[in-house]
C-alpha positions in Angstrom: 0.0 0.0 0.0 1.3 3.4 -0.9 1.0 6.6 1.1 -1.6 7.8 -1.5 -3.6 4.5 -1.1 -3.6 5.1 2.6 -4.8 8.7 2.2 -7.7 7.5 -0.1 -8.6 4.7 2.3 -8.7 7.0 5.3 -10.7 9.6 3.4 -13.3 7.2 2.1 -13.4 4.8 5.1 -13.8 1.1 4.9 -16.6 -1.0 6.2 -16.0 -4.5 7.5 -19.7 -5.3 7.5 -20.7 -8.4 5.6 -23.9 -8.9 3.6 -25.1 -12.1 5.1 -28.2 -14.0 6.3 -26.2 -15.7 9.0 -28.6 -16.4 11.9 -27.8 -14.6 15.2 -26.7 -16.7 18.1 -28.1 -14.2 20.6 -31.2 -11.9 20.8 -31.7 -8.5 22.4 -32.4 -9.2 26.1 -30.3 -12.4 26.3 -27.9 -12.7 29.2 -24.5 -13.7 28.1 -21.1 -14.4 29.6 -17.9 -13.2 28.1 -15.6 -16.1 27.4 -12.5 -16.6 29.5 -9.8 -17.0 26.9 -6.1 -16.4 26.8 -5.0 -16.5 23.2 -1.4 -16.0 22.3 -2.6 -14.0 19.4 -4.7 -10.9 18.9 -8.2 -10.6 20.4 -10.7 -7.8 20.7 -12.0 -9.3 24.0 -10.7 -7.1 26.8 -9.4 -9.0 29.9 -11.5 -7.0 32.3 -14.7 -8.3 30.6 -13.7 -12.0 30.5 -15.9 -14.1 32.7 -18.4 -11.3 33.3 -22.1 -11.4 32.7 -23.9 -8.9 30.5 -27.1 -8.3 28.5 -27.4 -8.0 24.7 -28.9 -4.6 23.9 -28.4 -4.4 20.1 -27.3 -6.6 17.2 -25.2 -4.5 14.8 -25.2 -7.2 12.1 -22.5 -9.4 10.6 -18.9 -8.3 10.4 -15.5 -9.7 9.6 -14.0 -11.2 12.7 -10.9 -9.2 13.5 -9.3 -11.9 15.7 -8.8 -14.2 12.7 -8.2 -11.4 10.2 -5.4 -10.1 12.5 -3.7 -13.4 11.9 -4.4 -13.3 8.1 -6.7 -16.3 8.4 -10.3 -16.4 7.3 -12.8 -13.5 7.5 -15.0 -15.7 9.8 -18.0 -13.4 9.5 -20.2 -13.3 12.6 -22.7 -11.1 14.5 -21.5 -8.1 16.6 -23.6 -7.2 19.6 -23.6 -4.2 21.9 -23.5 -5.8 25.4 -24.3 -3.9 28.6 -22.2 -4.7 31.7 -23.1 -3.1 35.0 -20.3 -1.3 36.7 -20.8 -3.5 39.8 -20.4 -6.6 37.6 -17.1 -5.4 36.3 -15.6 -3.6 39.3 -17.5 -4.8 42.4 -20.1 -3.5 44.8 -18.2 -0.3 45.5 -19.0 0.8 41.9 -22.0 2.9 41.3 -25.2 0.8 40.7 -26.3 3.5 38.2 -23.4 3.0 35.9 -22.9 0.6 33.0 -20.4 -0.1 30.2 -21.5 -0.9 26.7 -19.0 -2.8 24.6 -19.3 -4.4 21.1 -18.5 -8.1 21.1 -18.5 -10.9 18.5 -20.3 -14.2 18.7 -17.0 -16.0 19.4 -16.4 -13.8 22.5 -19.7 -14.8 24.1 -21.4 -17.8 25.6 -25.0 -18.3 26.5 -26.1 -18.6 30.2 
């Protein structure tokens, strides 16, 4: 990629969304647990979320899975969900019961309860 190619890409943007009829594993309102994984390679699953329980609040659609793309493997398309985690779930009972964190996670980062 040349510097000019990079400028064009940054100016236009690039979507990693995939046109797919892949069925969603989770629905809005589902309670899910972030998987506890420790890959030696890249992952978009933050450590502070692993093992924590949250609620699906939105399905963003199907996207290329960055964990495999970062290794130059397959695109492994899958759904991306906005998941709500309460502050107390993440940081304990001293955290405000009014606060929450919303994070976008892929199918492979989540498991059903």
